[in-house]
N, C-alpha and C positions, 0 to 999 in steps of 0.2 A: 310413628309420629309422637313427638313429645306432648305431654299434657298442656304445657304452656303454649306451644304452637297451635294446638287444637283449639284452645280457648281464644287465642287471637283470631283464628279463622272464623270461629263461631260468632264472636263479637262483631267482626266485620260484616258477616252475613246478616246479623240482627240489625245492625245500623243501616245497611243498604235496604233491607225490607221496611224498616221504619220510615226511611226517607221516601221510598216508593209510596207507602201508605199516606204520608203527609201530602204528597203531590196528588194522589187520587182523591183525598178529602177536599183539597182545594178545587179540584176539577168539579166535584159535586156541588160545592158552594157556588162556583161560578155558573154552573148549569142552572141551579135554582134561581140565581139572580137574573140570568138571561130569560128564563121563563117568566119571571115577574115583569120584567121590562117589556117583553113581547105582549103580555096581557094588557099592559098599560098603553100599548101602541107606540112604545119607544124603541123603534127598530134599530137605530144606530147603537144605542146602549145595549140592547139585547144582543146584537151581533158582536159587539166588542167582548161581552162576557162569554158568549158562545165560543168565540175564538180563544179566549183565555182558558176556558174549560178544556178545549182540545189541546192546547199547549201543555197544560198540566197533565192531562191524560197521557200524552206522548212521552213526557218526561218520566212519569211513573212507569210506563211500559218499558222505556229504555233502562231504567234502573232494575226492573224485574228481569229484563233481558240479560243484564250483566250477571245477575244471580243465576239465571238459567245456564249461561255459558260456563260459569264456575262449576256448576253441578255437572254439566256435560263433560268437562275435562276430568272430573274426579270419579265419574261413573264407571263401574266395572261391568263388563259383559263376558 
């Protein structure tokens, strides 16, 4: 594999992982906001943020899954 092709693949992997991290950070922020709303008795707002957290978590997982599939395809046994 050429060095240029290798660098392109590594950069794509890095960008995908950063994108997953961004989603997971957003999931954490929504979960914290949901907790605050539940403590204040604001159930609809807490629920909305809890679902948003779950959505960001799933998106982050999906992006990590793409990276895992890439790794699986290139893994040698």
